[in-house]
C-alpha positions in Angstrom: 57.3 36.7 16.1 58.1 34.8 13.4 54.6 33.2 13.6 53.0 36.7 13.0 55.4 37.6 10.2 54.3 34.3 8.4 50.4 35.4 9.1 50.9 38.7 7.7 52.8 37.2 4.5 50.1 34.8 4.1 47.5 37.6 4.4 49.3 39.5 1.9 49.4 36.4 -0.6 45.6 36.0 0.0 44.9 39.8 -0.8 47.1 39.5 -3.9 44.9 36.3 -4.9 41.8 38.0 -4.4 42.7 41.3 -6.1 43.7 38.9 -9.1 40.4 37.2 -9.1 38.4 40.4 -8.7 40.3 41.8 -11.8 38.6 39.0 -13.9 35.1 40.0 -13.0 33.6 42.5 -15.4 30.3 44.1 -15.5 28.7 46.5 -18.3 26.4 49.3 -17.0 23.9 50.8 -19.3 22.0 54.0 -19.3 18.3 53.9 -20.2 18.1 53.4 -23.9 21.6 51.8 -23.8 23.1 54.9 -25.3 26.0 54.7 -22.8 27.7 51.6 -21.7 30.4 51.5 -19.0 32.6 48.5 -18.3 34.3 48.0 -14.9 36.3 45.3 -13.5 36.1 44.0 -9.9 38.5 46.3 -8.6 36.2 49.2 -9.6 38.4 50.3 -12.3 36.7 51.7 -15.5 37.8 49.4 -18.6 35.9 51.0 -21.3 33.0 53.5 -22.1 30.9 53.5 -25.1 28.8 56.3 -26.1 26.2 56.3 -29.0 27.3 58.8 -31.6 23.7 59.9 -32.0 23.1 60.7 -28.4 22.7 64.4 -27.8 25.7 66.2 -26.4 23.8 67.5 -23.3 22.8 63.9 -22.4 26.1 62.5 -22.5 27.1 63.3 -18.8 23.8 61.9 -17.5 24.1 58.8 -19.4 27.7 58.1 -18.3 26.4 58.5 -14.6 23.6 56.4 -15.0 25.5 53.7 -16.9 28.3 53.9 -14.2 25.7 53.6 -11.4 24.1 50.6 -13.0 27.7 48.9 -13.2 28.2 49.6 -9.6 25.1 47.9 -8.6 26.0 44.8 -10.6 29.3 44.7 -9.4 28.2 44.8 -5.8 26.1 41.8 -6.5 28.9 40.0 -8.2 31.5 40.8 -5.3 28.8 39.6 -2.6 28.4 36.4 -4.4 32.2 35.9 -5.1 32.9 36.7 -1.4 30.2 33.9 -0.5 31.9 31.4 -2.7 35.4 32.3 -1.1 34.0 31.6 2.4 33.0 35.1 3.2 34.7 36.9 6.2 35.1 33.7 7.9 37.9 33.0 5.5 40.0 35.7 7.1 38.9 34.8 10.8 41.6 32.4 11.1 44.4 35.3 10.2 43.2 37.6 12.9 
């Protein structure tokens, strides 16, 4: 029983370490024409939004959507590379 508790504690510590590592990843998504930029971290939290002041009001929502989708795509690539560097899912295999 104590072995299982230790495994759970180890898994929790690894999850915290991974979350901290992911928070350091930052990507900037851009809309076409770079009029809108959205910055998100590896935990998928929006860290910033920049909108060109000359952008027409009607196009802001579409620009934010496009920039966020661009950032999400970039983040998925970054996370896949980070997971691979950390040993992929095999790193968690021993804990199960």
